[in-house]
N, C-alpha and C positions, 0 to 999 in steps of 0.2 A: 500252622507251624508243623503239624504232623506230616503233611504232604511235602513241605519244603525239606524237612530232614530226610524223608524217604528218598526224595530226588537226589539229594546230596550223597547219601550213603550208596545209592544205586550207581551214581555217576563214578564215585571213587572205586567201588568194588568191581565194576565191569568196564572201567576205563572208557567211559562214554565221551561224547564230544566236549563237554565242559570240564573234564577232569583236570585240565591244566589250571583251572581257577582254584582248586583245593589241594592239589598235590604238587608240592615244589620239589620234594626229594622222593624219588621212586623207591628208595630203600625203606621208606617209612609208610608205604601205602597201607600195609596191614594195620599199623598203629592208628593211622588217621581214620581208617574205616571203623575200627572199634570205638574210637573216641567220638565219632559222629553218630554211632549207633546208640550211645547212652542217652542223648536228648531225645532221640526218636523213641526209645523204649519208655522214657519218662512221660513223654507227651501221649503215647499210646495208652499207658496206664491211666493218665489223667482223663482221657476221653472215656475209657471204659468205666472208670470210677464214677464220673458224672452221669453217664447213661444209666448205670445201675442205681444210683441214688435217686435220679428222677423217676425211674421205673418203680422203685420201692415207694416213693411218695405218691405216685399216681395210683398204685394198687391200694395203699392205705386209705386214700380218699374215696375209692369206689367200693370198698368192701365194708359195709356196716356189720359190726359184730354185736350180737346180743349178749346179755349177761349169762344166759343159760349155756350158750356155746362156750364162753370163757370158763364157766364153772366145769363143764365137761372136759375141756382140754386140760385144766389144772389138775383134775383128779384122774 
């Protein structure tokens, strides 16, 4: 989805070959570009969020923490 939205936004912004599929009124090109950027930004956020969550879970599984270390950190 992320790649698809990126291609659509790039096509609209730079008037590429398939721009006629998305732009019917050239006076509204800027509006269409901004509207298509919203799903792109949301999908980009979702990808980064999932990657960070998976990374956090992987780090939590690989780092055993002893009680003495926890006691030192809390104090």
